[in-house]
mmCIF file of the N, C-alpha and C atoms, coordinates in Angstrom:
data_MODEL
# 
_entry.id   MODEL 
# 
loop_
_atom_site.group_PDB 
_atom_site.id 
_atom_site.type_symbol 
_atom_site.label_atom_id 
_atom_site.label_alt_id 
_atom_site.label_comp_id 
_atom_site.label_asym_id 
_atom_site.label_entity_id 
_atom_site.label_seq_id 
_atom_site.pdbx_PDB_ins_code 
_atom_site.Cartn_x 
_atom_site.Cartn_y 
_atom_site.Cartn_z 
_atom_site.occupancy 
_atom_site.B_iso_or_equiv 
_atom_site.pdbx_formal_charge 
_atom_site.auth_seq_id 
_atom_site.auth_comp_id 
_atom_site.auth_asym_id 
_atom_site.auth_atom_id 
_atom_site.pdbx_PDB_model_num 
ATOM 1   N N  . MET A 1 1  ? 78.781  147.649 125.780 1.00 0.00 ? 1  MET A N  1 
ATOM 2   C CA . MET A 1 1  ? 79.417  147.029 124.779 1.00 0.00 ? 1  MET A CA 1 
ATOM 3   C C  . MET A 1 1  ? 79.791  145.912 125.916 1.00 0.00 ? 1  MET A C  1 
ATOM 4   N N  . LEU A 1 2  ? 79.942  144.208 125.057 1.00 0.00 ? 2  LEU A N  1 
ATOM 5   C CA . LEU A 1 2  ? 80.884  143.337 125.814 1.00 0.00 ? 2  LEU A CA 1 
ATOM 6   C C  . LEU A 1 2  ? 82.452  143.279 125.196 1.00 0.00 ? 2  LEU A C  1 
ATOM 7   N N  . VAL A 1 3  ? 83.264  143.302 126.475 1.00 0.00 ? 3  VAL A N  1 
ATOM 8   C CA . VAL A 1 3  ? 84.601  142.905 126.239 1.00 0.00 ? 3  VAL A CA 1 
ATOM 9   C C  . VAL A 1 3  ? 85.144  141.550 126.244 1.00 0.00 ? 3  VAL A C  1 
ATOM 10  N N  . ILE A 1 4  ? 85.838  141.651 124.976 1.00 0.00 ? 4  ILE A N  1 
ATOM 11  C CA . ILE A 1 4  ? 86.458  140.175 125.495 1.00 0.00 ? 4  ILE A CA 1 
ATOM 12  C C  . ILE A 1 4  ? 87.589  139.884 125.725 1.00 0.00 ? 4  ILE A C  1 
ATOM 13  N N  . ARG A 1 5  ? 88.453  139.691 125.976 1.00 0.00 ? 5  ARG A N  1 
ATOM 14  C CA . ARG A 1 5  ? 89.862  139.106 125.486 1.00 0.00 ? 5  ARG A CA 1 
ATOM 15  C C  . ARG A 1 5  ? 90.531  138.068 124.222 1.00 0.00 ? 5  ARG A C  1 
ATOM 16  N N  . ARG A 1 6  ? 91.404  137.950 123.420 1.00 0.00 ? 6  ARG A N  1 
ATOM 17  C CA . ARG A 1 6  ? 90.521  136.443 123.190 1.00 0.00 ? 6  ARG A CA 1 
ATOM 18  C C  . ARG A 1 6  ? 92.598  136.801 122.741 1.00 0.00 ? 6  ARG A C  1 
ATOM 19  N N  . ARG A 1 7  ? 93.300  135.328 122.586 1.00 0.00 ? 7  ARG A N  1 
ATOM 20  C CA . ARG A 1 7  ? 94.492  135.294 121.981 1.00 0.00 ? 7  ARG A CA 1 
ATOM 21  C C  . ARG A 1 7  ? 94.907  134.502 120.238 1.00 0.00 ? 7  ARG A C  1 
ATOM 22  N N  . PRO A 1 8  ? 95.534  134.494 120.021 1.00 0.00 ? 8  PRO A N  1 
ATOM 23  C CA . PRO A 1 8  ? 95.109  134.710 118.577 1.00 0.00 ? 8  PRO A CA 1 
ATOM 24  C C  . PRO A 1 8  ? 95.231  132.813 118.348 1.00 0.00 ? 8  PRO A C  1 
ATOM 25  N N  . GLY A 1 9  ? 94.409  132.411 117.563 1.00 0.00 ? 9  GLY A N  1 
ATOM 26  C CA . GLY A 1 9  ? 93.663  131.053 117.652 1.00 0.00 ? 9  GLY A CA 1 
ATOM 27  C C  . GLY A 1 9  ? 92.329  130.402 118.406 1.00 0.00 ? 9  GLY A C  1 
ATOM 28  N N  . GLU A 1 10 ? 92.191  131.667 118.887 1.00 0.00 ? 10 GLU A N  1 
ATOM 29  C CA . GLU A 1 10 ? 91.449  131.147 119.405 1.00 0.00 ? 10 GLU A CA 1 
ATOM 30  C C  . GLU A 1 10 ? 90.117  131.920 119.288 1.00 0.00 ? 10 GLU A C  1 
ATOM 31  N N  . THR A 1 11 ? 88.454  132.161 119.306 1.00 0.00 ? 11 THR A N  1 
ATOM 32  C CA . THR A 1 11 ? 87.495  132.448 118.958 1.00 0.00 ? 11 THR A CA 1 
ATOM 33  C C  . THR A 1 11 ? 86.540  132.656 119.523 1.00 0.00 ? 11 THR A C  1 
ATOM 34  N N  . LEU A 1 12 ? 85.275  132.895 119.034 1.00 0.00 ? 12 LEU A N  1 
ATOM 35  C CA . LEU A 1 12 ? 84.215  133.728 119.616 1.00 0.00 ? 12 LEU A CA 1 
ATOM 36  C C  . LEU A 1 12 ? 82.542  132.998 119.426 1.00 0.00 ? 12 LEU A C  1 
ATOM 37  N N  . LEU A 1 13 ? 81.649  132.999 119.293 1.00 0.00 ? 13 LEU A N  1 
ATOM 38  C CA . LEU A 1 13 ? 80.540  132.983 118.625 1.00 0.00 ? 13 LEU A CA 1 
ATOM 39  C C  . LEU A 1 13 ? 79.834  133.404 119.065 1.00 0.00 ? 13 LEU A C  1 
ATOM 40  N N  . ILE A 1 14 ? 78.974  134.019 118.104 1.00 0.00 ? 14 ILE A N  1 
ATOM 41  C CA . ILE A 1 14 ? 78.161  135.300 117.534 1.00 0.00 ? 14 ILE A CA 1 
ATOM 42  C C  . ILE A 1 14 ? 76.645  134.540 117.165 1.00 0.00 ? 14 ILE A C  1 
ATOM 43  N N  . GLY A 1 15 ? 75.661  133.985 118.639 1.00 0.00 ? 15 GLY A N  1 
ATOM 44  C CA . GLY A 1 15 ? 74.262  133.350 117.632 1.00 0.00 ? 15 GLY A CA 1 
ATOM 45  C C  . GLY A 1 15 ? 74.968  132.491 116.907 1.00 0.00 ? 15 GLY A C  1 
ATOM 46  N N  . GLY A 1 16 ? 75.326  131.481 117.405 1.00 0.00 ? 16 GLY A N  1 
ATOM 47  C CA . GLY A 1 16 ? 75.710  129.676 117.067 1.00 0.00 ? 16 GLY A CA 1 
ATOM 48  C C  . GLY A 1 16 ? 75.442  130.416 115.823 1.00 0.00 ? 16 GLY A C  1 
ATOM 49  N N  . GLU A 1 17 ? 75.861  131.355 115.173 1.00 0.00 ? 17 GLU A N  1 
ATOM 50  C CA . GLU A 1 17 ? 76.419  131.127 113.863 1.00 0.00 ? 17 GLU A CA 1 
ATOM 51  C C  . GLU A 1 17 ? 77.435  132.007 112.877 1.00 0.00 ? 17 GLU A C  1 
ATOM 52  N N  . ILE A 1 18 ? 77.864  132.788 113.843 1.00 0.00 ? 18 ILE A N  1 
ATOM 53  C CA . ILE A 1 18 ? 78.568  133.543 113.270 1.00 0.00 ? 18 ILE A CA 1 
ATOM 54  C C  . ILE A 1 18 ? 80.538  132.930 114.016 1.00 0.00 ? 18 ILE A C  1 
ATOM 55  N N  . GLU A 1 19 ? 81.037  132.960 113.382 1.00 0.00 ? 19 GLU A N  1 
ATOM 56  C CA . GLU A 1 19 ? 82.327  132.871 114.302 1.00 0.00 ? 19 GLU A CA 1 
ATOM 57  C C  . GLU A 1 19 ? 83.413  133.844 114.593 1.00 0.00 ? 19 GLU A C  1 
ATOM 58  N N  . VAL A 1 20 ? 84.120  134.484 115.228 1.00 0.00 ? 20 VAL A N  1 
ATOM 59  C CA . VAL A 1 20 ? 85.067  134.601 114.958 1.00 0.00 ? 20 VAL A CA 1 
ATOM 60  C C  . VAL A 1 20 ? 86.564  134.847 115.437 1.00 0.00 ? 20 VAL A C  1 
ATOM 61  N N  . GLU A 1 21 ? 87.084  133.960 114.643 1.00 0.00 ? 21 GLU A N  1 
ATOM 62  C CA . GLU A 1 21 ? 88.910  133.614 115.254 1.00 0.00 ? 21 GLU A CA 1 
ATOM 63  C C  . GLU A 1 21 ? 89.920  135.175 114.744 1.00 0.00 ? 21 GLU A C  1 
ATOM 64  N N  . VAL A 1 22 ? 90.468  135.252 115.576 1.00 0.00 ? 22 VAL A N  1 
ATOM 65  C CA . VAL A 1 22 ? 91.726  135.998 116.050 1.00 0.00 ? 22 VAL A CA 1 
ATOM 66  C C  . VAL A 1 22 ? 93.057  135.180 115.488 1.00 0.00 ? 22 VAL A C  1 
ATOM 67  N N  . LEU A 1 23 ? 93.262  135.969 114.156 1.00 0.00 ? 23 LEU A N  1 
ATOM 68  C CA . LEU A 1 23 ? 94.449  134.966 113.061 1.00 0.00 ? 23 LEU A CA 1 
ATOM 69  C C  . LEU A 1 23 ? 95.394  135.308 114.218 1.00 0.00 ? 23 LEU A C  1 
ATOM 70  N N  . GLU A 1 24 ? 96.310  136.633 114.028 1.00 0.00 ? 24 GLU A N  1 
ATOM 71  C CA . GLU A 1 24 ? 97.340  137.689 113.868 1.00 0.00 ? 24 GLU A CA 1 
ATOM 72  C C  . GLU A 1 24 ? 96.913  138.630 115.230 1.00 0.00 ? 24 GLU A C  1 
ATOM 73  N N  . ILE A 1 25 ? 97.971  139.025 116.152 1.00 0.00 ? 25 ILE A N  1 
ATOM 74  C CA . ILE A 1 25 ? 97.916  140.281 116.775 1.00 0.00 ? 25 ILE A CA 1 
ATOM 75  C C  . ILE A 1 25 ? 99.516  141.104 116.243 1.00 0.00 ? 25 ILE A C  1 
ATOM 76  N N  . ALA A 1 26 ? 99.603  141.577 115.848 1.00 0.00 ? 26 ALA A N  1 
ATOM 77  C CA . ALA A 1 26 ? 100.862 142.816 115.400 1.00 0.00 ? 26 ALA A CA 1 
ATOM 78  C C  . ALA A 1 26 ? 100.666 144.182 116.414 1.00 0.00 ? 26 ALA A C  1 
ATOM 79  N N  . SER A 1 27 ? 101.493 144.808 116.994 1.00 0.00 ? 27 SER A N  1 
ATOM 80  C CA . SER A 1 27 ? 102.118 146.118 117.841 1.00 0.00 ? 27 SER A CA 1 
ATOM 81  C C  . SER A 1 27 ? 100.766 147.144 117.152 1.00 0.00 ? 27 SER A C  1 
ATOM 82  N N  . SER A 1 28 ? 100.352 146.765 116.094 1.00 0.00 ? 28 SER A N  1 
ATOM 83  C CA . SER A 1 28 ? 99.251  148.013 116.282 1.00 0.00 ? 28 SER A CA 1 
ATOM 84  C C  . SER A 1 28 ? 97.620  147.406 115.480 1.00 0.00 ? 28 SER A C  1 
ATOM 85  N N  . GLN A 1 29 ? 97.414  146.431 115.154 1.00 0.00 ? 29 GLN A N  1 
ATOM 86  C CA . GLN A 1 29 ? 96.847  145.807 114.599 1.00 0.00 ? 29 GLN A CA 1 
ATOM 87  C C  . GLN A 1 29 ? 96.381  144.657 114.934 1.00 0.00 ? 29 GLN A C  1 
ATOM 88  N N  . VAL A 1 30 ? 94.773  143.752 114.568 1.00 0.00 ? 30 VAL A N  1 
ATOM 89  C CA . VAL A 1 30 ? 94.816  142.270 115.094 1.00 0.00 ? 30 VAL A CA 1 
ATOM 90  C C  . VAL A 1 30 ? 94.146  141.927 113.313 1.00 0.00 ? 30 VAL A C  1 
ATOM 91  N N  . LYS A 1 31 ? 94.483  140.995 113.199 1.00 0.00 ? 31 LYS A N  1 
ATOM 92  C CA . LYS A 1 31 ? 94.138  140.640 111.978 1.00 0.00 ? 31 LYS A CA 1 
ATOM 93  C C  . LYS A 1 31 ? 92.385  139.564 113.020 1.00 0.00 ? 31 LYS A C  1 
ATOM 94  N N  . LEU A 1 32 ? 91.276  139.504 112.244 1.00 0.00 ? 32 LEU A N  1 
ATOM 95  C CA . LEU A 1 32 ? 90.356  138.614 112.465 1.00 0.00 ? 32 LEU A CA 1 
ATOM 96  C C  . LEU A 1 32 ? 89.972  138.170 110.931 1.00 0.00 ? 32 LEU A C  1 
ATOM 97  N N  . GLY A 1 33 ? 89.570  136.529 111.548 1.00 0.00 ? 33 GLY A N  1 
ATOM 98  C CA . GLY A 1 33 ? 88.969  135.319 110.693 1.00 0.00 ? 33 GLY A CA 1 
ATOM 99  C C  . GLY A 1 33 ? 87.400  135.491 110.838 1.00 0.00 ? 33 GLY A C  1 
ATOM 100 N N  . ILE A 1 34 ? 86.722  135.975 109.676 1.00 0.00 ? 34 ILE A N  1 
ATOM 101 C CA . ILE A 1 34 ? 85.020  136.117 110.279 1.00 0.00 ? 34 ILE A CA 1 
ATOM 102 C C  . ILE A 1 34 ? 84.163  134.314 109.341 1.00 0.00 ? 34 ILE A C  1 
ATOM 103 N N  . ARG A 1 35 ? 83.373  133.979 109.851 1.00 0.00 ? 35 ARG A N  1 
ATOM 104 C CA . ARG A 1 35 ? 83.351  132.746 109.176 1.00 0.00 ? 35 ARG A CA 1 
ATOM 105 C C  . ARG A 1 35 ? 81.735  133.305 109.828 1.00 0.00 ? 35 ARG A C  1 
ATOM 106 N N  . ALA A 1 36 ? 80.658  133.452 108.219 1.00 0.00 ? 36 ALA A N  1 
ATOM 107 C CA . ALA A 1 36 ? 79.422  133.598 108.895 1.00 0.00 ? 36 ALA A CA 1 
ATOM 108 C C  . ALA A 1 36 ? 78.386  133.030 107.424 1.00 0.00 ? 36 ALA A C  1 
ATOM 109 N N  . PRO A 1 37 ? 77.129  133.151 107.384 1.00 0.00 ? 37 PRO A N  1 
ATOM 110 C CA . PRO A 1 37 ? 76.099  132.290 106.262 1.00 0.00 ? 37 PRO A CA 1 
ATOM 111 C C  . PRO A 1 37 ? 76.896  133.681 105.281 1.00 0.00 ? 37 PRO A C  1 
ATOM 112 N N  . LYS A 1 38 ? 75.791  133.244 104.190 1.00 0.00 ? 38 LYS A N  1 
ATOM 113 C CA . LYS A 1 38 ? 76.095  133.937 103.139 1.00 0.00 ? 38 LYS A CA 1 
ATOM 114 C C  . LYS A 1 38 ? 75.148  134.686 103.313 1.00 0.00 ? 38 LYS A C  1 
ATOM 115 N N  . GLN A 1 39 ? 74.664  135.342 103.780 1.00 0.00 ? 39 GLN A N  1 
ATOM 116 C CA . GLN A 1 39 ? 73.120  135.813 103.213 1.00 0.00 ? 39 GLN A CA 1 
ATOM 117 C C  . GLN A 1 39 ? 73.258  136.794 104.770 1.00 0.00 ? 39 GLN A C  1 
ATOM 118 N N  . ILE A 1 40 ? 74.341  136.978 105.439 1.00 0.00 ? 40 ILE A N  1 
ATOM 119 C CA . ILE A 1 40 ? 74.557  138.146 106.084 1.00 0.00 ? 40 ILE A CA 1 
ATOM 120 C C  . ILE A 1 40 ? 75.960  138.736 106.399 1.00 0.00 ? 40 ILE A C  1 
ATOM 121 N N  . VAL A 1 41 ? 75.311  139.736 105.727 1.00 0.00 ? 41 VAL A N  1 
ATOM 122 C CA . VAL A 1 41 ? 76.545  141.138 105.901 1.00 0.00 ? 41 VAL A CA 1 
ATOM 123 C C  . VAL A 1 41 ? 78.132  141.426 106.624 1.00 0.00 ? 41 VAL A C  1 
ATOM 124 N N  . VAL A 1 42 ? 79.172  141.192 105.876 1.00 0.00 ? 42 VAL A N  1 
ATOM 125 C CA . VAL A 1 42 ? 80.109  141.566 106.650 1.00 0.00 ? 42 VAL A CA 1 
ATOM 126 C C  . VAL A 1 42 ? 80.634  142.701 106.314 1.00 0.00 ? 42 VAL A C  1 
ATOM 127 N N  . LEU A 1 43 ? 81.236  143.750 106.662 1.00 0.00 ? 43 LEU A N  1 
ATOM 128 C CA . LEU A 1 43 ? 81.921  145.274 105.834 1.00 0.00 ? 43 LEU A CA 1 
ATOM 129 C C  . LEU A 1 43 ? 82.345  145.565 107.650 1.00 0.00 ? 43 LEU A C  1 
ATOM 130 N N  . ARG A 1 44 ? 83.294  146.119 107.257 1.00 0.00 ? 44 ARG A N  1 
ATOM 131 C CA . ARG A 1 44 ? 84.182  147.369 107.871 1.00 0.00 ? 44 ARG A CA 1 
ATOM 132 C C  . ARG A 1 44 ? 83.001  148.480 108.076 1.00 0.00 ? 44 ARG A C  1 
ATOM 133 N N  . LYS A 1 45 ? 83.467  149.010 109.514 1.00 0.00 ? 45 LYS A N  1 
ATOM 134 C CA . LYS A 1 45 ? 82.257  149.947 109.586 1.00 0.00 ? 45 LYS A CA 1 
ATOM 135 C C  . LYS A 1 45 ? 83.019  151.218 108.602 1.00 0.00 ? 45 LYS A C  1 
ATOM 136 N N  . GLU A 1 46 ? 83.626  151.590 108.847 1.00 0.00 ? 46 GLU A N  1 
ATOM 137 C CA . GLU A 1 46 ? 83.982  152.691 107.584 1.00 0.00 ? 46 GLU A CA 1 
ATOM 138 C C  . GLU A 1 46 ? 83.373  152.727 106.519 1.00 0.00 ? 46 GLU A C  1 
ATOM 139 N N  . ILE A 1 47 ? 83.325  151.439 105.671 1.00 0.00 ? 47 ILE A N  1 
ATOM 140 C CA . ILE A 1 47 ? 83.074  151.512 104.536 1.00 0.00 ? 47 ILE A CA 1 
ATOM 141 C C  . ILE A 1 47 ? 81.210  151.893 104.633 1.00 0.00 ? 47 ILE A C  1 
ATOM 142 N N  . GLN A 1 48 ? 80.938  151.281 105.725 1.00 0.00 ? 48 GLN A N  1 
ATOM 143 C CA . GLN A 1 48 ? 78.886  151.325 105.816 1.00 0.00 ? 48 GLN A CA 1 
ATOM 144 C C  . GLN A 1 48 ? 79.229  152.999 105.675 1.00 0.00 ? 48 GLN A C  1 
ATOM 145 N N  . ILE A 1 49 ? 79.648  153.866 106.178 1.00 0.00 ? 49 ILE A N  1 
ATOM 146 C CA . ILE A 1 49 ? 79.649  155.425 107.539 1.00 0.00 ? 49 ILE A CA 1 
ATOM 147 C C  . ILE A 1 49 ? 80.137  156.249 105.573 1.00 0.00 ? 49 ILE A C  1 
ATOM 148 N N  . THR A 1 50 ? 81.002  155.349 105.250 1.00 0.00 ? 50 THR A N  1 
ATOM 149 C CA . THR A 1 50 ? 80.800  156.297 103.484 1.00 0.00 ? 50 THR A CA 1 
ATOM 150 C C  . THR A 1 50 ? 80.104  155.805 103.013 1.00 0.00 ? 50 THR A C  1 
ATOM 151 N N  . ARG A 1 51 ? 78.881  154.757 102.790 1.00 0.00 ? 51 ARG A N  1 
ATOM 152 C CA . ARG A 1 51 ? 77.966  154.908 101.908 1.00 0.00 ? 51 ARG A CA 1 
ATOM 153 C C  . ARG A 1 51 ? 76.920  154.980 102.056 1.00 0.00 ? 51 ARG A C  1 
ATOM 154 N N  . GLN A 1 52 ? 76.609  155.836 103.314 1.00 0.00 ? 52 GLN A N  1 
ATOM 155 C CA . GLN A 1 52 ? 75.287  156.461 103.508 1.00 0.00 ? 52 GLN A CA 1 
ATOM 156 C C  . GLN A 1 52 ? 75.900  157.490 103.711 1.00 0.00 ? 52 GLN A C  1 
ATOM 157 N N  . GLU A 1 53 ? 77.015  158.270 104.095 1.00 0.00 ? 53 GLU A N  1 
ATOM 158 C CA . GLU A 1 53 ? 77.079  159.411 103.786 1.00 0.00 ? 53 GLU A CA 1 
ATOM 159 C C  . GLU A 1 53 ? 77.107  160.195 101.743 1.00 0.00 ? 53 GLU A C  1 
ATOM 160 N N  . ASN A 1 54 ? 77.619  159.509 101.415 1.00 0.00 ? 54 ASN A N  1 
ATOM 161 C CA . ASN A 1 54 ? 77.546  159.444 99.941  1.00 0.00 ? 54 ASN A CA 1 
ATOM 162 C C  . ASN A 1 54 ? 75.731  159.219 99.614  1.00 0.00 ? 54 ASN A C  1 
ATOM 163 N N  . LEU A 1 55 ? 75.334  158.389 100.169 1.00 0.00 ? 55 LEU A N  1 
ATOM 164 C CA . LEU A 1 55 ? 73.441  158.288 99.710  1.00 0.00 ? 55 LEU A CA 1 
ATOM 165 C C  . LEU A 1 55 ? 73.306  159.793 99.877  1.00 0.00 ? 55 LEU A C  1 
ATOM 166 N N  . ALA A 1 56 ? 73.302  159.890 101.911 1.00 0.00 ? 56 ALA A N  1 
ATOM 167 C CA . ALA A 1 56 ? 72.893  161.435 101.349 1.00 0.00 ? 56 ALA A CA 1 
ATOM 168 C C  . ALA A 1 56 ? 73.508  162.488 100.832 1.00 0.00 ? 56 ALA A C  1 
ATOM 169 N N  . ALA A 1 57 ? 74.265  162.450 100.436 1.00 0.00 ? 57 ALA A N  1 
ATOM 170 C CA . ALA A 1 57 ? 75.030  163.504 99.308  1.00 0.00 ? 57 ALA A CA 1 
ATOM 171 C C  . ALA A 1 57 ? 74.203  163.819 98.123  1.00 0.00 ? 57 ALA A C  1 
ATOM 172 N N  . SER A 1 58 ? 73.866  162.471 97.824  1.00 0.00 ? 58 SER A N  1 
ATOM 173 C CA . SER A 1 58 ? 73.065  162.395 96.396  1.00 0.00 ? 58 SER A CA 1 
ATOM 174 C C  . SER A 1 58 ? 72.013  162.764 96.548  1.00 0.00 ? 58 SER A C  1 
ATOM 175 N N  . ARG A 1 59 ? 71.388  163.116 98.064  1.00 0.00 ? 59 ARG A N  1 
ATOM 176 C CA . ARG A 1 59 ? 69.671  162.949 98.039  1.00 0.00 ? 59 ARG A CA 1 
ATOM 177 C C  . ARG A 1 59 ? 69.537  164.885 98.303  1.00 0.00 ? 59 ARG A C  1 
ATOM 178 N N  . GLU A 1 60 ? 71.067  165.214 98.351  1.00 0.00 ? 60 GLU A N  1 
ATOM 179 C CA . GLU A 1 60 ? 70.844  166.471 98.618  1.00 0.00 ? 60 GLU A CA 1 
ATOM 180 C C  . GLU A 1 60 ? 70.803  167.366 97.267  1.00 0.00 ? 60 GLU A C  1 
ATOM 181 N N  . LYS A 1 61 ? 71.289  166.955 96.913  1.00 0.00 ? 61 LYS A N  1 
ATOM 182 C CA . LYS A 1 61 ? 71.393  167.750 94.845  1.00 0.00 ? 61 LYS A CA 1 
ATOM 183 C C  . LYS A 1 61 ? 69.738  168.090 94.764  1.00 0.00 ? 61 LYS A C  1 
ATOM 184 N N  . SER A 1 62 ? 69.611  168.921 94.530  1.00 0.00 ? 62 SER A N  1 
ATOM 185 C CA . SER A 1 62 ? 68.351  169.327 93.648  1.00 0.00 ? 62 SER A CA 1 
ATOM 186 C C  . SER A 1 62 ? 68.604  169.217 92.451  1.00 0.00 ? 62 SER A C  1 
ATOM 187 N N  . GLY A 1 63 ? 67.371  169.408 91.673  1.00 0.00 ? 63 GLY A N  1 
ATOM 188 C CA . GLY A 1 63 ? 66.673  169.080 90.405  1.00 0.00 ? 63 GLY A CA 1 
ATOM 189 C C  . GLY A 1 63 ? 67.758  169.973 89.300  1.00 0.00 ? 63 GLY A C  1 
ATOM 190 N N  . SER A 1 64 ? 67.387  171.154 90.022  1.00 0.00 ? 64 SER A N  1 
ATOM 191 C CA . SER A 1 64 ? 68.061  172.742 89.075  1.00 0.00 ? 64 SER A CA 1 
ATOM 192 C C  . SER A 1 64 ? 69.520  172.587 88.802  1.00 0.00 ? 64 SER A C  1 
ATOM 193 N N  . ALA A 1 65 ? 70.151  171.919 90.248  1.00 0.00 ? 65 ALA A N  1 
ATOM 194 C CA . ALA A 1 65 ? 71.547  172.362 90.514  1.00 0.00 ? 65 ALA A CA 1 
ATOM 195 C C  . ALA A 1 65 ? 72.386  171.162 89.555  1.00 0.00 ? 65 ALA A C  1 
ATOM 196 N N  . VAL A 1 66 ? 71.834  170.052 89.602  1.00 0.00 ? 66 VAL A N  1 
ATOM 197 C CA . VAL A 1 66 ? 72.091  169.028 88.173  1.00 0.00 ? 66 VAL A CA 1 
ATOM 198 C C  . VAL A 1 66 ? 72.165  169.271 87.266  1.00 0.00 ? 66 VAL A C  1 
ATOM 199 N N  . ASN A 1 67 ? 70.813  169.947 87.081  1.00 0.00 ? 67 ASN A N  1 
ATOM 200 C CA . ASN A 1 67 ? 70.940  171.042 85.603  1.00 0.00 ? 67 ASN A CA 1 
ATOM 201 C C  . ASN A 1 67 ? 71.368  171.655 84.882  1.00 0.00 ? 67 ASN A C  1 
ATOM 202 N N  . SER A 1 68 ? 72.499  172.842 86.505  1.00 0.00 ? 68 SER A N  1 
ATOM 203 C CA . SER A 1 68 ? 73.669  174.649 86.052  1.00 0.00 ? 68 SER A CA 1 
ATOM 204 C C  . SER A 1 68 ? 74.346  172.921 85.758  1.00 0.00 ? 68 SER A C  1 
ATOM 205 N N  . LEU A 1 69 ? 74.607  171.906 86.535  1.00 0.00 ? 69 LEU A N  1 
ATOM 206 C CA . LEU A 1 69 ? 76.005  171.189 86.190  1.00 0.00 ? 69 LEU A CA 1 
ATOM 207 C C  . LEU A 1 69 ? 76.265  170.625 84.991  1.00 0.00 ? 69 LEU A C  1 
ATOM 208 N N  . LEU A 1 70 ? 75.422  169.859 84.709  1.00 0.00 ? 70 LEU A N  1 
ATOM 209 C CA . LEU A 1 70 ? 75.246  169.839 83.258  1.00 0.00 ? 70 LEU A CA 1 
ATOM 210 C C  . LEU A 1 70 ? 75.493  170.513 81.459  1.00 0.00 ? 70 LEU A C  1 
ATOM 211 N N  . ARG A 1 71 ? 74.605  172.032 82.581  1.00 0.00 ? 71 ARG A N  1 
ATOM 212 C CA . ARG A 1 71 ? 75.083  172.936 81.291  1.00 0.00 ? 71 ARG A CA 1 
ATOM 213 C C  . ARG A 1 71 ? 76.344  173.160 80.733  1.00 0.00 ? 71 ARG A C  1 
ATOM 214 N N  . THR A 1 72 ? 77.331  173.512 82.536  1.00 0.00 ? 72 THR A N  1 
ATOM 215 C CA . THR A 1 72 ? 78.508  174.088 82.758  1.00 0.00 ? 72 THR A CA 1 
ATOM 216 C C  . THR A 1 72 ? 79.120  172.983 82.257  1.00 0.00 ? 72 THR A C  1 
ATOM 217 N N  . LEU A 1 73 ? 79.306  171.301 82.246  1.00 0.00 ? 73 LEU A N  1 
ATOM 218 C CA . LEU A 1 73 ? 79.982  170.456 81.431  1.00 0.00 ? 73 LEU A CA 1 
ATOM 219 C C  . LEU A 1 73 ? 80.007  171.161 79.966  1.00 0.00 ? 73 LEU A C  1 
ATOM 220 N N  . LYS A 1 74 ? 78.882  170.379 79.153  1.00 0.00 ? 74 LYS A N  1 
ATOM 221 C CA . LYS A 1 74 ? 78.586  170.856 78.252  1.00 0.00 ? 74 LYS A CA 1 
ATOM 222 C C  . LYS A 1 74 ? 78.852  171.873 77.456  1.00 0.00 ? 74 LYS A C  1 
ATOM 223 N N  . GLU A 1 75 ? 79.131  173.301 78.597  1.00 0.00 ? 75 GLU A N  1 
ATOM 224 C CA . GLU A 1 75 ? 79.664  174.454 77.715  1.00 0.00 ? 75 GLU A CA 1 
ATOM 225 C C  . GLU A 1 75 ? 81.054  174.181 77.026  1.00 0.00 ? 75 GLU A C  1 
ATOM 226 N N  . ARG A 1 76 ? 81.760  173.568 78.787  1.00 0.00 ? 76 ARG A N  1 
ATOM 227 C CA . ARG A 1 76 ? 83.366  173.536 78.974  1.00 0.00 ? 76 ARG A CA 1 
ATOM 228 C C  . ARG A 1 76 ? 83.877  172.314 77.124  1.00 0.00 ? 76 ARG A C  1 
ATOM 229 N N  . GLU A 1 77 ? 82.825  171.288 76.683  1.00 0.00 ? 77 GLU A N  1 
ATOM 230 C CA . GLU A 1 77 ? 83.189  170.384 76.131  1.00 0.00 ? 77 GLU A CA 1 
ATOM 231 C C  . GLU A 1 77 ? 83.279  170.745 74.792  1.00 0.00 ? 77 GLU A C  1 
ATOM 232 N N  . ARG A 1 78 ? 82.768  172.636 74.453  1.00 0.00 ? 78 ARG A N  1 
ATOM 233 C CA . ARG A 1 78 ? 82.748  173.491 73.301  1.00 0.00 ? 78 ARG A CA 1 
ATOM 234 C C  . ARG A 1 78 ? 83.536  173.881 73.026  1.00 0.00 ? 78 ARG A C  1 
ATOM 235 N N  . ALA A 1 79 ? 84.338  175.006 74.471  1.00 0.00 ? 79 ALA A N  1 
ATOM 236 C CA . ALA A 1 79 ? 85.722  176.009 74.712  1.00 0.00 ? 79 ALA A CA 1 
ATOM 237 C C  . ALA A 1 79 ? 86.483  175.492 73.732  1.00 0.00 ? 79 ALA A C  1 
ATOM 238 N N  . PRO A 1 80 ? 86.906  176.396 72.931  1.00 0.00 ? 80 PRO A N  1 
ATOM 239 C CA . PRO A 1 80 ? 88.412  175.375 72.684  1.00 0.00 ? 80 PRO A CA 1 
ATOM 240 C C  . PRO A 1 80 ? 89.923  175.838 73.783  1.00 0.00 ? 80 PRO A C  1 
ATOM 241 N N  . ILE A 1 81 ? 90.441  174.818 73.269  1.00 0.00 ? 81 ILE A N  1 
ATOM 242 C CA . ILE A 1 81 ? 90.977  174.479 73.663  1.00 0.00 ? 81 ILE A CA 1 
ATOM 243 C C  . ILE A 1 81 ? 92.331  175.337 73.998  1.00 0.00 ? 81 ILE A C  1 
ATOM 244 N N  . ARG A 1 82 ? 92.766  176.091 75.183  1.00 0.00 ? 82 ARG A N  1 
ATOM 245 C CA . ARG A 1 82 ? 93.861  176.795 74.146  1.00 0.00 ? 82 ARG A CA 1 
ATOM 246 C C  . ARG A 1 82 ? 95.634  175.946 75.058  1.00 0.00 ? 82 ARG A C  1 
ATOM 247 N N  . ALA A 1 83 ? 96.498  176.905 73.719  1.00 0.00 ? 83 ALA A N  1 
ATOM 248 C CA . ALA A 1 83 ? 97.680  176.337 74.251  1.00 0.00 ? 83 ALA A CA 1 
ATOM 249 C C  . ALA A 1 83 ? 98.467  177.051 75.617  1.00 0.00 ? 83 ALA A C  1 
ATOM 250 N N  . LEU A 1 84 ? 99.340  176.280 76.169  1.00 0.00 ? 84 LEU A N  1 
ATOM 251 C CA . LEU A 1 84 ? 99.785  176.584 77.397  1.00 0.00 ? 84 LEU A CA 1 
ATOM 252 C C  . LEU A 1 84 ? 101.355 176.628 77.073  1.00 0.00 ? 84 LEU A C  1 
# 
């Protein structure tokens, strides 16, 4: 990992096409501005991790598990509503 110190207003270039500028530094966070071509996806890592976890979880379910869930939901739809 390359570590670079930058101050607000300073930038760094990645591959000549991506520019990262330090916009603001607060006590516990740094605000960055990123200029990149539209075809390059820029997103927070935690968003990518959550997406990967969701995709993996959706693949783990078998067809029978999904059918069982559908049956349960349909049964609940038909059940009478009880007063509290």
